[in-house]
C-alpha positions in Angstrom: -1.7 14.9 -8.4 -0.4 13.8 -5.0 1.5 16.1 -2.8 4.6 14.0 -3.3 4.5 14.6 -7.1 7.7 15.9 -8.7 8.2 17.7 -11.9 11.5 17.8 -13.6 13.0 18.6 -16.9 16.0 17.1 -18.7 17.5 17.6 -22.1 17.9 14.6 -24.4 21.0 14.7 -26.5 19.7 13.6 -29.9 20.4 14.5 -33.5 19.9 18.2 -33.9 19.0 20.5 -31.0 18.4 18.9 -27.6 14.7 18.5 -26.8 13.5 19.4 -23.3 11.3 16.7 -21.7 9.0 17.4 -18.8 8.1 14.6 -16.4 5.6 14.4 -13.5 5.3 11.6 -11.0 3.5 10.1 -9.3 0.2 11.0 -10.9 -2.4 9.0 -8.9 -5.5 7.6 -10.5 -8.3 6.2 -8.3 -8.5 2.4 -8.6 -11.3 1.0 -6.6 -11.0 -2.8 -6.0 -7.3 -2.8 -6.7 -6.1 -2.5 -3.1 -4.3 0.7 -3.8 -4.5 3.5 -6.3 -2.6 3.5 -9.6 0.6 5.5 -9.8 1.7 6.8 -13.2 4.7 8.7 -14.6 3.9 11.2 -17.4 6.7 12.3 -19.7 6.2 14.7 -22.6 8.1 17.1 -24.8 8.0 20.6 -23.4 6.7 22.0 -26.6 4.5 20.9 -29.5 0.9 20.0 -30.0 -1.2 17.2 -31.4 1.1 14.8 -29.5 0.6 11.0 -29.9 0.5 8.8 -26.8 2.4 5.7 -25.7 1.2 3.7 -22.7 4.1 1.5 -21.6 3.8 -1.6 -19.4 6.9 -2.5 -17.5 8.4 -6.0 -17.0 8.1 -8.1 -13.8 9.2 -6.2 -10.7 9.9 -2.8 -12.4 7.9 0.4 -12.0 7.1 3.7 -13.6 10.7 4.7 -13.0 12.2 2.1 -15.3 12.9 1.9 -19.0 14.4 5.4 -19.3 16.3 4.5 -22.5 12.9 4.1 -24.2 10.6 6.5 -22.3 13.0 9.5 -22.4 13.8 8.9 -26.1 10.2 8.6 -27.1 9.2 11.8 -25.2 12.2 13.7 -26.7 10.9 12.7 -30.1 7.3 14.0 -29.8 5.4 11.3 -27.8 3.6 11.6 -24.5 4.7 8.5 -22.5 2.5 7.1 -19.7 4.1 4.5 -17.4 1.9 2.9 -14.7 3.4 1.0 -11.8 1.8 -2.5 -11.7 1.1 -4.4 -8.5 4.1 -6.8 -9.1 6.5 -3.9 -8.8 9.3 -4.3 -6.3 8.5 -0.8 -5.1 5.2 -2.0 -3.7 6.5 -5.1 -2.0 3.4 -7.3 -2.3 4.1 -10.7 -0.7 3.6 -13.8 -2.7 0.7 -14.9 -0.5 -1.2 -11.6 -1.2 -4.7 -12.6 -2.4 -4.3 -10.4 -5.4 -1.2 -12.3 -6.7 -3.1 -14.9 -8.9 -4.9 -12.0 -10.6 -2.0 -9.6 -11.1 -1.9 -10.4 -14.8 -5.5 -9.1 -15.0 -4.8 -6.1 -12.8 -2.0 -5.3 -15.2 -4.4 -5.2 -18.1 -6.9 -3.1 -16.1 -4.1 -0.7 -15.3 -3.5 0.1 -18.9 -7.2 0.5 -19.5 -7.4 2.8 -16.5 -4.6 4.9 -17.9 -6.6 5.3 -21.1 -9.7 6.2 -19.2 -7.8 8.8 -17.2 -6.1 10.6 -20.0 -7.7 13.9 -19.1 -6.4 13.7 -15.5 -2.9 12.7 -16.7 -2.8 15.4 -19.2 -3.7 18.0 -16.6 -0.9 16.8 -14.3 1.9 18.3 -16.2 2.0 22.1 -16.3 1.4 23.3 -19.9 0.4 19.9 -21.2 -3.4 20.2 -21.2 -4.9 20.3 -24.7 -1.7 19.1 -26.4 -2.5 15.4 -26.7 -4.1 13.7 -29.6 -6.5 11.2 -28.1 -7.0 9.5 -31.4 -3.3 8.5 -31.8 -2.6 6.0 -29.0 -0.2 3.1 -28.9 0.7 0.6 -26.3 4.1 -0.9 -25.7 5.7 -3.2 -23.2 8.7 -5.5 -22.3 8.5 -9.1 -21.3 5.4 -9.5 -19.0 4.6 -5.9 -20.0 4.5 -7.0 -23.6 2.1 -9.8 -22.7 0.0 -7.2 -20.9 0.0 -4.8 -23.8 -0.7 -7.5 -26.4 -4.2 -8.1 -24.9 -5.2 -4.5 -25.8 -4.1 -5.3 -29.4 -6.3 -8.4 -29.5 -4.3 -11.3 -28.1 -6.3 -13.5 -25.8 -5.5 -16.0 -23.1 -6.6 -19.6 -23.6 -8.5 -21.3 -20.8 -7.7 -24.8 -19.5 -10.1 -26.1 -22.1 -8.1 -24.4 -24.9 -10.8 -21.9 -25.7 -9.8 -18.2 -25.9 -10.9 -16.2 -22.9 -12.3 -12.7 -22.8 -11.6 -10.2 -25.5 -9.8 -7.4 -23.8 -8.8 -5.4 -26.9 -9.3 -1.7 -26.9 -10.3 0.2 -30.0 -8.6 3.4 -28.7 -5.3 1.7 -29.3 -4.1 2.0 -32.9 -0.6 0.4 -32.7 1.8 -1.5 -30.5 5.4 -2.3 -29.8 6.0 -5.7 -28.1 9.5 -6.3 -26.8 10.6 -9.8 -25.9 7.0 -11.0 -25.9 6.7 -14.7 -24.9 5.2 -17.2 -27.3 2.7 -20.0 -27.3 2.0 -22.0 -24.2 2.6 -25.5 -25.8 6.1 -25.8 -24.5 6.1 -24.2 -21.1 8.3 -25.7 -18.3 6.3 -27.5 -15.6 6.7 -24.5 -13.3 5.3 -22.1 -15.8 2.5 -24.4 -16.8 1.4 -24.8 -13.2 1.9 -21.2 -11.9 1.5 -18.9 -14.9 -1.8 -19.8 -16.5 -1.9 -16.5 -18.4 1.1 -17.7 -20.5 -1.1 -19.6 -22.8 -1.9 -17.0 -25.4 -3.7 -17.0 -28.7 -2.5 -14.4 -31.3 -5.1 -15.3 -33.8 -7.1 -12.2 -33.1 -4.2 -9.8 -32.5 -5.2 -7.7 -35.5 -3.9 -4.2 -34.4 -0.6 -3.3 -36.2 2.4 -4.0 -34.1 6.2 -4.2 -34.2 7.5 -7.3 -32.4 11.1 -7.3 -31.2 12.9 -10.5 -30.3 16.5 -11.4 -29.5 17.9 -14.5 -31.2 19.9 -15.4 -28.1 16.9 -15.0 -25.7 16.7 -18.3 -23.9 13.8 -18.3 -21.4 13.6 -20.4 -18.3 9.9 -20.6 -18.8 9.9 -22.5 -22.0 11.6 -25.7 -23.2 12.0 -24.1 -26.7 14.8 -21.9 -27.8 14.9 -18.2 -28.7 12.5 -18.8 -31.7 9.7 -18.9 -29.0 9.8 -15.2 -29.0 8.9 -15.0 -32.7 5.6 -16.8 -32.2 3.6 -13.5 -31.7 4.7 -12.6 -35.3 4.3 -16.0 -36.8 0.8 -16.7 -35.4 -0.8 -13.2 -35.6 -2.7 -11.8 -38.6 -1.1 -9.4 -41.1 -0.1 -5.9 -40.3 2.9 -7.0 -38.2 6.7 -6.5 -38.3 9.3 -8.6 -36.6 12.7 -7.2 -35.7 15.1 -10.0 -34.7 18.2 -8.7 -33.0 21.4 -10.6 -33.5 22.9 -11.8 -30.2 20.3 -10.1 -28.1 19.1 -11.7 -24.8 16.0 -10.8 -22.8 17.0 -7.2 -22.0 17.6 -6.6 -25.6 20.8 -4.7 -24.9 19.7 -2.8 -21.9 16.2 -1.3 -22.5 15.1 -1.6 -18.8 17.8 0.9 -17.8 21.4 2.0 -18.2 23.8 -0.4 -16.4 21.1 -2.3 -14.6 21.9 -5.7 -13.1 19.5 -7.7 -15.1 21.0 -6.7 -18.4 23.1 -9.6 -19.5 23.9 -8.4 -23.0 24.8 -4.7 -22.5 24.8 -3.0 -25.9 24.3 0.7 -26.4 24.2 0.2 -30.1 21.4 -2.3 -29.9 19.4 0.0 -27.6 19.9 2.9 -30.0 18.6 0.7 -32.9 15.5 -0.2 -30.9 15.0 3.5 -30.0 15.2 4.5 -33.6 13.1 1.7 -35.1 10.3 1.8 -32.5 10.0 5.6 -32.9 9.9 5.3 -36.7 7.3 2.5 -36.5 5.0 4.3 -34.2 5.2 7.6 -36.1 4.2 5.9 -39.3 1.6 3.6 -37.7 -0.1 6.6 -36.0 0.4 9.0 -38.9 -0.2 7.1 -42.2 1.4 9.8 -44.3 4.7 9.6 -42.3 7.6 7.8 -44.1 9.9 7.3 -41.1 9.3 3.5 -40.9 10.0 2.9 -44.6 13.2 4.9 -44.4 14.4 3.2 -41.2 13.6 -0.3 -42.7 15.5 0.6 -45.9 18.5 1.8 -43.8 18.7 -1.4 -41.8 18.4 -3.5 -45.0 21.2 -1.6 -46.6 23.5 -1.6 -43.5 26.6 -3.6 -44.4 26.9 -4.8 -40.8 23.4 -4.9 -39.4 22.5 -5.5 -35.8 19.3 -7.3 -36.8 16.8 -8.1 -39.5 13.3 -7.0 -40.3 10.4 -9.1 -41.6 6.9 -7.7 -42.5 3.6 -9.2 -43.3 
């Protein structure tokens, strides 16, 4: 761990007794060929063993320090959360003309794989964490561009200019995923997106790993000529084993998951964020522990809610 690493604890006010979360940053993983090493934040409950892992990919411009509403909640509820800082982060300040810019989408995917490869190093970075992770219970999650990044480890592929799916970058170590505001098919991109963002032409045909897809029914992207239903494509066009949570009135920040009171949240809603916290936690618990009934209970509670914030579909 670098000399500038910090370790801190905080208590999460949740149902029942508060849970102490321990966090270390930056944990630095060697990354030859990337231009600079990979910085990762590690958050974990202070106690417990056999802990499942979530590798989280941030949206454009963010860093390992973002998405506290999710990372802190997951860690307080028994997950070890690993948050790499991708090269597009505003904290790194890469200029648009940097030669790495056209490949940042690939570097992002490689970042997640590098985190999985470095689990032992990351585990050793937090005092008292070594030996407490379950390396067989791993999920990936991401928001926006981060969801696109995470989806490739679940089996999604990027279509080439000839319409043929590109390299399979799925990872068998990943058993489940949570994809928040994941963009849809590339058939209806704006001219700017079609010209400058070639990675936004996905195929979900081979995204076989179980996943929860979360979309806002008021999320109007500037990158597509379609409406908010664009964000339901990953559910519609992927194989079975998927769930779709459509949030009523939600825009791209889904109520504020990137952070509390951050400028880019246009639909601030603590209740919506709380629902996402609860449902994603329940989904991942049941996906990584088949005997766990959290997801079934959470789905039933939403279905029976007289004034629900969203609806669930499963296939």
